[in-house]
The first five atom37 places (N, CA, C, CB, O) and aatype in JSON, in Angstrom:
{
  "aatype": [12, 14, 15, 1, 10, 16, 16, 13, 3, 15, 7, 3, 1, 7, 1, 16, 5, 0, 15, 14, 17, 1, 5, 17, 18, 11, 16, 14, 1, 17, 1, 0, 16, 1, 10, 1, 9, 13, 0, 1, 3, 0, 18, 8, 4, 5, 17, 14, 7, 4, 7, 1, 9, 6, 14, 2, 16, 15, 10, 10, 19, 0, 3, 8, 1, 11, 0, 8, 1, 7, 3, 6, 1, 10, 13, 17, 3, 3, 3, 2, 10, 5, 16, 10, 4, 11, 14, 4, 8, 3, 7, 0, 11, 5, 1, 0, 6, 5, 1, 7, 1, 0],
  "atom_mask": [
    [1, 1, 1, 1, 1],
    [1, 1, 1, 1, 1],
    [1, 1, 1, 1, 1],
    [1, 1, 1, 1, 1],
    [1, 1, 1, 1, 1],
    [1, 1, 1, 1, 1],
    [1, 1, 1, 1, 1],
    [1, 1, 1, 1, 1],
    [1, 1, 1, 1, 1],
    [1, 1, 1, 1, 1],
    [1, 1, 1, 0, 1],
    [1, 1, 1, 1, 1],
    [1, 1, 1, 1, 1],
    [1, 1, 1, 0, 1],
    [1, 1, 1, 1, 1],
    [1, 1, 1, 1, 1],
    [1, 1, 1, 1, 1],
    [1, 1, 1, 1, 1],
    [1, 1, 1, 1, 1],
    [1, 1, 1, 1, 1],
    [1, 1, 1, 1, 1],
    [1, 1, 1, 1, 1],
    [1, 1, 1, 1, 1],
    [1, 1, 1, 1, 1],
    [1, 1, 1, 1, 1],
    [1, 1, 1, 1, 1],
    [1, 1, 1, 1, 1],
    [1, 1, 1, 1, 1],
    [1, 1, 1, 1, 1],
    [1, 1, 1, 1, 1],
    [1, 1, 1, 1, 1],
    [1, 1, 1, 1, 1],
    [1, 1, 1, 1, 1],
    [1, 1, 1, 1, 1],
    [1, 1, 1, 1, 1],
    [1, 1, 1, 1, 1],
    [1, 1, 1, 1, 1],
    [1, 1, 1, 1, 1],
    [1, 1, 1, 1, 1],
    [1, 1, 1, 1, 1],
    [1, 1, 1, 1, 1],
    [1, 1, 1, 1, 1],
    [1, 1, 1, 1, 1],
    [1, 1, 1, 1, 1],
    [1, 1, 1, 1, 1],
    [1, 1, 1, 1, 1],
    [1, 1, 1, 1, 1],
    [1, 1, 1, 1, 1],
    [1, 1, 1, 0, 1],
    [1, 1, 1, 1, 1],
    [1, 1, 1, 0, 1],
    [1, 1, 1, 1, 1],
    [1, 1, 1, 1, 1],
    [1, 1, 1, 1, 1],
    [1, 1, 1, 1, 1],
    [1, 1, 1, 1, 1],
    [1, 1, 1, 1, 1],
    [1, 1, 1, 1, 1],
    [1, 1, 1, 1, 1],
    [1, 1, 1, 1, 1],
    [1, 1, 1, 1, 1],
    [1, 1, 1, 1, 1],
    [1, 1, 1, 1, 1],
    [1, 1, 1, 1, 1],
    [1, 1, 1, 1, 1],
    [1, 1, 1, 1, 1],
    [1, 1, 1, 1, 1],
    [1, 1, 1, 1, 1],
    [1, 1, 1, 1, 1],
    [1, 1, 1, 0, 1],
    [1, 1, 1, 1, 1],
    [1, 1, 1, 1, 1],
    [1, 1, 1, 1, 1],
    [1, 1, 1, 1, 1],
    [1, 1, 1, 1, 1],
    [1, 1, 1, 1, 1],
    [1, 1, 1, 1, 1],
    [1, 1, 1, 1, 1],
    [1, 1, 1, 1, 1],
    [1, 1, 1, 1, 1],
    [1, 1, 1, 1, 1],
    [1, 1, 1, 1, 1],
    [1, 1, 1, 1, 1],
    [1, 1, 1, 1, 1],
    [1, 1, 1, 1, 1],
    [1, 1, 1, 1, 1],
    [1, 1, 1, 1, 1],
    [1, 1, 1, 1, 1],
    [1, 1, 1, 1, 1],
    [1, 1, 1, 1, 1],
    [1, 1, 1, 0, 1],
    [1, 1, 1, 1, 1],
    [1, 1, 1, 1, 1],
    [1, 1, 1, 1, 1],
    [1, 1, 1, 1, 1],
    [1, 1, 1, 1, 1],
    [1, 1, 1, 1, 1],
    [1, 1, 1, 1, 1],
    [1, 1, 1, 1, 1],
    [1, 1, 1, 0, 1],
    [1, 1, 1, 1, 1],
    [1, 1, 1, 1, 1]
  ],
  "atom_positions": [
    [[-57.69, -22.93, -38.2], [-57.25, -24.11, -39.2], [-57.9, -25.41, -38.88], [-55.67, -24.38, -39.15], [-58.03, -25.75, -37.71]],
    [[-58.38, -26.25, -40.0], [-59.05, -27.46, -39.77], [-58.16, -28.4, -39.28], [-59.69, -27.94, -40.89], [-56.96, -28.42, -39.51]],
    [[-58.85, -29.28, -38.52], [-58.08, -30.39, -37.95], [-57.72, -31.43, -39.36], [-59.11, -31.22, -36.63], [-58.27, -31.4, -40.47]],
    [[-56.64, -32.32, -38.9], [-56.3, -33.22, -40.01], [-57.32, -34.02, -40.52], [-55.3, -34.06, -39.66], [-57.41, -34.32, -41.71]],
    [[-58.25, -34.45, -39.46], [-59.57, -35.18, -39.71], [-60.31, -34.67, -40.35], [-60.25, -35.48, -38.8], [-60.83, -35.36, -41.23]],
    [[-60.66, -33.4, -40.23], [-61.68, -32.58, -41.22], [-61.02, -32.55, -42.49], [-62.03, -30.99, -40.76], [-61.77, -32.8, -43.44]],
    [[-59.7, -32.3, -42.8], [-59.14, -32.15, -44.03], [-59.17, -33.58, -44.62], [-57.71, -31.5, -43.95], [-59.61, -33.62, -45.77]],
    [[-58.83, -34.66, -44.13], [-58.9, -35.92, -44.69], [-60.27, -36.2, -45.06], [-58.37, -36.91, -43.83], [-60.45, -36.64, -46.19]],
    [[-61.34, -36.02, -44.24], [-62.71, -36.31, -44.58], [-63.37, -35.65, -45.64], [-63.44, -36.1, -43.56], [-64.16, -36.28, -46.34]],
    [[-63.09, -34.29, -45.87], [-63.7, -33.53, -46.95], [-62.81, -34.07, -48.36], [-63.57, -31.73, -46.59], [-63.32, -33.96, -49.48]],
    [[-61.59, -34.58, -48.19], [-60.83, -35.18, -49.39], [-61.4, -36.32, -49.81], [0.0, 0.0, 0.0], [-61.53, -36.52, -51.02]],
    [[-61.85, -37.31, -48.81], [-62.33, -38.36, -48.96], [-63.86, -38.14, -49.61], [-62.18, -39.03, -47.7], [-64.25, -38.81, -50.56]],
    [[-64.47, -37.36, -49.12], [-65.8, -37.03, -49.89], [-65.63, -36.72, -51.21], [-66.53, -35.92, -49.34], [-66.34, -37.26, -52.06]],
    [[-64.5, -35.65, -51.61], [-64.4, -35.34, -52.88], [-64.03, -36.66, -53.72], [0.0, 0.0, 0.0], [-64.53, -36.85, -54.83]],
    [[-63.28, -37.43, -53.23], [-63.21, -38.67, -54.39], [-64.25, -39.45, -54.41], [-62.1, -39.66, -54.26], [-64.39, -40.11, -55.44]],
    [[-65.23, -39.61, -53.37], [-66.29, -40.38, -53.54], [-67.39, -39.78, -54.54], [-66.79, -40.63, -52.23], [-68.16, -40.42, -55.25]],
    [[-67.26, -38.42, -54.42], [-68.34, -37.73, -55.25], [-67.8, -37.79, -56.74], [-68.62, -36.11, -54.74], [-68.67, -37.68, -57.61]],
    [[-66.45, -37.95, -57.15], [-65.89, -37.96, -58.35], [-66.09, -39.41, -58.86], [-64.45, -37.5, -58.27], [-66.43, -39.68, -60.01]],
    [[-65.85, -40.29, -57.9], [-66.03, -41.8, -58.21], [-66.96, -42.41, -57.38], [-64.79, -42.58, -58.08], [-66.57, -42.91, -56.32]],
    [[-68.23, -42.45, -57.71], [-69.41, -42.98, -56.89], [-68.93, -44.68, -56.56], [-71.06, -42.8, -57.93], [-69.13, -45.23, -55.48]],
    [[-68.38, -45.24, -57.56], [-68.08, -46.69, -57.24], [-67.22, -46.95, -56.06], [-67.44, -47.32, -58.38], [-67.14, -48.06, -55.53]],
    [[-66.59, -45.91, -55.68], [-65.85, -46.2, -54.29], [-66.59, -46.76, -53.17], [-65.3, -44.98, -53.74], [-66.12, -47.54, -52.34]],
    [[-68.12, -46.19, -53.23], [-68.92, -46.74, -52.21], [-69.27, -48.24, -52.34], [-70.11, -45.97, -52.15], [-69.64, -48.88, -51.35]],
    [[-69.17, -48.72, -53.36], [-69.33, -50.3, -53.51], [-68.54, -50.98, -52.57], [-68.94, -50.84, -54.9], [-68.94, -52.02, -52.06]],
    [[-67.31, -50.42, -52.26], [-66.37, -51.36, -51.29], [-66.96, -51.24, -49.98], [-64.72, -50.91, -51.2], [-66.5, -51.96, -49.1]],
    [[-67.89, -50.46, -49.71], [-68.58, -50.35, -48.36], [-69.64, -51.17, -47.98], [-69.06, -49.16, -48.2], [-70.09, -51.27, -46.84]],
    [[-70.1, -51.85, -49.13], [-71.25, -52.56, -48.97], [-71.33, -53.92, -48.39], [-71.76, -52.61, -50.08], [-70.39, -54.67, -48.64]],
    [[-72.33, -54.38, -47.62], [-72.34, -55.84, -47.55], [-72.11, -56.76, -48.67], [-73.47, -56.17, -47.12], [-71.55, -57.84, -48.49]],
    [[-72.5, -56.37, -49.78], [-72.4, -57.14, -50.96], [-70.93, -57.4, -51.26], [-73.09, -56.46, -52.12], [-70.54, -58.5, -51.67]],
    [[-70.1, -56.36, -51.05], [-68.84, -56.42, -51.36], [-67.99, -57.23, -50.39], [-68.4, -55.15, -51.5], [-67.06, -57.98, -50.68]],
    [[-68.45, -56.97, -49.22], [-67.81, -57.85, -47.97], [-68.07, -59.4, -48.29], [-68.6, -57.44, -46.37], [-67.15, -60.22, -48.24]],
    [[-69.31, -59.73, -48.59], [-69.53, -61.12, -48.92], [-68.81, -61.59, -50.11], [-70.91, -61.37, -49.11], [-68.4, -62.74, -50.21]],
    [[-68.64, -60.55, -51.15], [-68.01, -61.13, -52.26], [-66.52, -61.3, -52.15], [-68.32, -60.36, -53.39], [-65.96, -62.14, -52.86]],
    [[-65.94, -60.66, -51.43], [-64.42, -60.74, -51.1], [-64.14, -61.85, -50.08], [-63.87, -59.33, -50.49], [-62.96, -62.18, -49.98]],
    [[-65.11, -62.55, -49.24], [-64.88, -63.49, -48.52], [-65.05, -64.76, -49.27], [-65.61, -63.37, -47.45], [-64.4, -65.78, -49.04]],
    [[-66.08, -64.62, -50.31], [-66.25, -65.68, -51.36], [-65.08, -66.05, -52.21], [-67.28, -65.29, -52.25], [-64.79, -67.19, -52.57]],
    [[-64.42, -64.86, -52.51], [-63.49, -65.06, -53.56], [-62.04, -65.75, -52.77], [-63.23, -63.49, -54.38], [-61.26, -66.52, -53.34]],
    [[-61.91, -65.23, -51.26], [-60.97, -65.83, -50.75], [-61.1, -67.41, -50.5], [-60.75, -65.13, -49.68], [-60.18, -68.23, -50.58]],
    [[-62.31, -67.64, -50.22], [-62.42, -69.32, -50.07], [-62.65, -69.99, -51.39], [-63.71, -69.81, -49.09], [-62.6, -71.22, -51.39]],
    [[-62.9, -69.34, -52.54], [-62.68, -70.03, -53.78], [-61.24, -70.11, -54.04], [-63.4, -69.37, -54.93], [-60.85, -71.11, -54.64]],
    [[-60.35, -69.2, -53.68], [-58.92, -69.48, -54.11], [-58.14, -69.94, -52.88], [-58.22, -68.17, -54.76], [-56.94, -69.69, -52.84]],
    [[-58.68, -70.55, -51.95], [-58.29, -71.33, -50.77], [-57.4, -70.46, -49.98], [-57.6, -72.66, -51.14], [-56.37, -70.95, -49.51]],
    [[-57.72, -69.12, -49.77], [-56.77, -68.16, -49.17], [-55.18, -68.27, -49.47], [-56.95, -68.28, -47.71], [-54.24, -68.13, -48.68]],
    [[-55.16, -68.56, -50.86], [-53.92, -68.32, -51.43], [-53.7, -67.15, -52.33], [-53.59, -69.39, -52.08], [-54.53, -66.89, -53.19]],
    [[-52.58, -66.39, -52.17], [-52.25, -65.38, -53.0], [-52.06, -65.9, -54.44], [-51.07, -64.7, -52.49], [-51.31, -66.85, -54.67]],
    [[-52.78, -65.25, -55.41], [-52.62, -65.94, -56.85], [-51.58, -65.04, -57.69], [-54.18, -66.02, -57.72], [-51.47, -65.25, -58.9]],
    [[-50.91, -64.18, -57.14], [-49.85, -63.64, -57.66], [-48.75, -64.44, -58.24], [-49.42, -62.92, -56.79], [-48.31, -65.28, -57.45]],
    [[-48.21, -64.42, -59.37], [-47.39, -65.57, -59.95], [-46.06, -65.49, -58.97], [-47.01, -65.36, -61.74], [-45.42, -64.48, -58.64]],
    [[-45.83, -66.89, -58.61], [-44.53, -66.93, -57.88], [-44.61, -66.67, -56.16], [0.0, 0.0, 0.0], [-43.68, -66.87, -55.38]],
    [[-45.88, -66.2, -55.83], [-46.21, -66.2, -54.44], [-46.75, -67.45, -53.79], [-47.12, -65.22, -54.24], [-46.04, -68.33, -53.3]],
    [[-48.06, -67.47, -53.83], [-48.87, -68.51, -53.43], [-48.78, -68.69, -51.9], [0.0, 0.0, 0.0], [-48.77, -69.8, -51.37]],
    [[-48.71, -67.59, -51.29], [-48.78, -67.36, -49.7], [-50.23, -67.78, -49.3], [-48.48, -65.68, -49.22], [-51.22, -67.45, -49.96]],
    [[-50.27, -68.52, -48.18], [-51.53, -68.98, -47.68], [-51.68, -68.04, -46.47], [-51.56, -70.61, -47.33], [-50.79, -67.91, -45.63]],
    [[-52.89, -67.39, -46.43], [-53.06, -66.61, -45.34], [-54.53, -66.57, -44.81], [-52.59, -65.31, -45.67], [-55.44, -65.97, -45.38]],
    [[-54.62, -67.16, -43.84], [-55.8, -67.47, -43.17], [-56.67, -66.27, -42.54], [-55.42, -68.39, -42.15], [-57.89, -66.31, -42.4]],
    [[-55.75, -65.11, -42.16], [-56.19, -63.83, -41.76], [-56.71, -63.05, -42.96], [-55.07, -63.1, -41.06], [-55.94, -62.56, -43.79]],
    [[-57.8, -62.96, -43.02], [-58.59, -62.07, -44.07], [-58.08, -60.68, -44.29], [-60.06, -61.9, -43.64], [-57.9, -60.13, -45.37]],
    [[-57.86, -60.19, -43.09], [-57.47, -58.62, -42.96], [-56.25, -58.46, -43.82], [-57.11, -58.11, -41.35], [-56.01, -57.33, -44.25]],
    [[-55.29, -59.66, -44.18], [-54.06, -59.39, -44.75], [-54.21, -59.72, -46.22], [-52.94, -60.15, -44.07], [-53.22, -59.6, -46.94]],
    [[-55.36, -60.12, -46.73], [-55.75, -60.31, -48.27], [-56.41, -59.22, -48.78], [-56.66, -61.49, -48.56], [-57.01, -58.41, -48.07]],
    [[-56.31, -59.15, -50.27], [-57.06, -58.36, -50.84], [-57.71, -58.95, -51.85], [-56.48, -57.38, -51.17], [-57.22, -59.89, -52.47]],
    [[-59.05, -58.37, -52.15], [-59.9, -59.17, -53.33], [-59.54, -58.15, -54.5], [-61.84, -59.35, -53.02], [-60.14, -57.07, -54.53]],
    [[-58.61, -58.44, -55.44], [-58.0, -57.65, -56.32], [-58.78, -57.65, -57.51], [-56.7, -58.03, -56.53], [-59.14, -58.8, -57.78]],
    [[-59.21, -56.74, -58.36], [-59.46, -56.77, -59.77], [-58.4, -57.05, -60.65], [-59.96, -55.64, -60.15], [-57.38, -56.36, -60.69]],
    [[-58.64, -58.19, -61.5], [-57.48, -58.49, -62.35], [-57.36, -57.31, -63.4], [-57.64, -59.94, -63.08], [-56.29, -56.74, -63.58]],
    [[-58.63, -56.94, -64.15], [-58.7, -55.91, -65.14], [-59.4, -54.71, -64.12], [-59.66, -56.42, -66.63], [-60.35, -54.9, -63.37]],
    [[-58.71, -53.52, -64.3], [-59.37, -52.39, -63.89], [-60.65, -52.13, -64.15], [-58.81, -51.48, -64.25], [-61.03, -52.02, -65.31]],
    [[-61.56, -51.98, -63.04], [-63.12, -51.75, -63.36], [-63.47, -50.27, -64.01], [-64.01, -51.91, -61.9], [-64.4, -50.05, -64.78]],
    [[-62.63, -49.46, -63.59], [-62.89, -48.11, -63.92], [-64.42, -47.58, -63.87], [-62.36, -47.94, -65.24], [-64.86, -46.73, -64.63]],
    [[-65.07, -48.14, -62.97], [-66.35, -47.74, -62.57], [-67.51, -48.58, -63.38], [0.0, 0.0, 0.0], [-68.72, -48.33, -63.3]],
    [[-66.98, -49.53, -64.09], [-67.86, -50.66, -64.94], [-68.46, -51.52, -63.8], [-66.87, -51.72, -66.07], [-67.76, -52.34, -63.2]],
    [[-69.61, -51.34, -63.54], [-70.47, -52.19, -62.38], [-70.31, -53.53, -62.78], [-72.16, -51.86, -62.25], [-70.02, -54.3, -61.87]],
    [[-70.43, -54.04, -64.0], [-70.53, -55.36, -64.41], [-69.09, -56.11, -64.06], [-70.94, -55.38, -65.97], [-68.96, -57.23, -63.57]],
    [[-68.04, -55.18, -64.45], [-66.52, -55.73, -64.18], [-66.23, -55.71, -62.64], [-65.33, -54.73, -64.97], [-65.58, -56.55, -62.01]],
    [[-66.78, -54.71, -62.21], [-66.57, -54.64, -60.59], [-67.0, -55.96, -59.86], [-67.51, -53.38, -59.93], [-66.25, -56.51, -59.06]],
    [[-68.09, -56.4, -60.13], [-68.83, -57.51, -59.47], [-68.53, -58.9, -59.98], [-70.28, -57.28, -59.61], [-68.88, -59.92, -59.38]],
    [[-67.82, -58.91, -61.19], [-67.68, -60.14, -61.98], [-66.59, -61.0, -61.05], [-67.11, -59.79, -63.63], [-65.47, -60.54, -60.86]],
    [[-67.0, -62.25, -60.5], [-66.16, -63.21, -59.85], [-64.84, -63.51, -60.59], [-66.92, -64.47, -59.67], [-63.75, -63.63, -60.04]],
    [[-65.09, -63.62, -62.01], [-63.92, -64.09, -62.93], [-62.91, -62.97, -62.95], [-64.4, -64.43, -64.48], [-61.73, -63.29, -63.16]],
    [[-63.22, -61.66, -62.75], [-62.38, -60.49, -62.64], [-61.63, -60.41, -61.44], [-63.13, -59.32, -62.76], [-60.68, -59.62, -61.39]],
    [[-61.93, -61.14, -60.42], [-61.51, -60.86, -59.14], [-60.5, -62.28, -58.55], [-62.97, -60.54, -58.21], [-60.68, -63.43, -58.96]],
    [[-59.62, -61.94, -57.7], [-58.31, -62.79, -57.43], [-58.0, -62.44, -56.02], [-56.97, -62.44, -58.47], [-58.24, -61.31, -55.6]],
    [[-57.51, -63.32, -55.32], [-57.2, -63.01, -53.87], [-55.54, -62.8, -54.02], [-57.72, -64.37, -52.71], [-54.83, -63.63, -54.58]],
    [[-55.13, -61.76, -53.5], [-53.84, -61.23, -53.39], [-53.45, -61.03, -51.93], [-53.75, -59.96, -54.15], [-54.27, -60.59, -51.13]],
    [[-52.12, -61.38, -51.55], [-51.79, -60.89, -50.11], [-51.34, -59.59, -50.28], [-50.71, -61.73, -49.34], [-50.8, -59.2, -51.31]],
    [[-51.57, -58.81, -49.16], [-51.47, -57.39, -49.12], [-49.9, -57.02, -49.67], [-51.8, -56.87, -47.53], [-49.82, -56.11, -50.5]],
    [[-48.86, -57.6, -49.29], [-47.44, -57.39, -49.83], [-47.66, -57.35, -51.49], [-46.33, -58.74, -49.3], [-47.32, -56.35, -52.12]],
    [[-48.1, -58.24, -51.99], [-48.33, -58.6, -53.6], [-49.07, -57.41, -54.34], [-49.32, -60.05, -53.8], [-48.73, -56.79, -55.35]],
    [[-50.23, -57.29, -53.53], [-51.15, -56.33, -53.94], [-50.44, -54.82, -53.98], [-52.38, -56.41, -52.94], [-50.34, -54.11, -54.98]],
    [[-50.04, -54.55, -52.81], [-49.43, -53.12, -52.56], [-48.27, -53.05, -53.1], [-49.25, -52.71, -51.18], [-47.83, -51.91, -53.03]],
    [[-47.46, -53.91, -53.7], [-46.15, -53.93, -54.31], [-46.25, -54.24, -55.65], [0.0, 0.0, 0.0], [-46.48, -53.41, -56.53]],
    [[-46.06, -55.53, -55.82], [-46.06, -55.86, -57.25], [-46.87, -55.74, -58.33], [-45.94, -56.79, -57.32], [-46.52, -55.54, -59.49]],
    [[-48.4, -55.93, -57.72], [-49.51, -55.42, -58.64], [-49.45, -53.95, -58.94], [-50.87, -55.7, -58.05], [-49.62, -53.66, -60.12]],
    [[-49.28, -53.18, -58.27], [-49.33, -51.75, -58.2], [-48.22, -51.38, -59.19], [-49.13, -51.15, -56.68], [-48.54, -50.77, -60.21]],
    [[-47.25, -51.63, -59.02], [-46.2, -51.52, -60.04], [-46.5, -51.95, -61.28], [-45.12, -52.16, -59.7], [-46.33, -51.21, -62.24]],
    [[-46.94, -53.09, -61.39], [-47.39, -53.59, -62.63], [-48.52, -52.78, -63.31], [-47.81, -54.95, -62.44], [-48.54, -52.66, -64.53]],
    [[-49.36, -52.29, -62.61], [-50.57, -51.41, -62.89], [-50.0, -50.09, -63.5], [-51.48, -51.1, -61.49], [-50.49, -49.61, -64.52]],
    [[-48.98, -49.54, -62.87], [-48.49, -48.22, -63.3], [-47.58, -48.36, -64.54], [-47.72, -47.52, -62.15], [-47.31, -47.33, -65.17]],
    [[-47.04, -49.65, -64.98], [-46.47, -49.69, -66.01], [-47.28, -50.41, -67.02], [-45.31, -50.15, -65.78], [-46.81, -50.95, -68.02]],
    [[-48.47, -50.37, -66.71], [-49.41, -50.6, -67.76], [-49.49, -52.38, -68.14], [0.0, 0.0, 0.0], [-49.82, -52.84, -69.23]],
    [[-49.11, -53.1, -67.0], [-49.05, -54.55, -67.15], [-50.01, -55.31, -66.63], [-47.99, -55.02, -66.7], [-50.01, -56.53, -66.8]],
    [[-50.96, -54.66, -65.89], [-52.05, -55.55, -65.2], [-53.35, -55.0, -65.47], [-51.89, -55.65, -63.64], [-54.35, -55.55, -65.02]]
  ]
}
């Protein structure tokens, strides 16, 4: 029986092969982009009604306003990126996307 780690790794590879853009999130360019977006937005969550200030960048997400769906231009477009706190990104934003509203 394969270990959980092996099972997880093979699934991750499958997702990467099916969606090569997932690798973009692992690049130095992405790391620099997300920090630039956080600074531009003054570390404030941009979700309507939130406005949380979070200096700990590990608790922030550089979120794509419009889903890029592998479109490289849209992925790297600063105007398509916004700072969200993790609770807003993982909750309200995901629910809105599932309903087709984000």
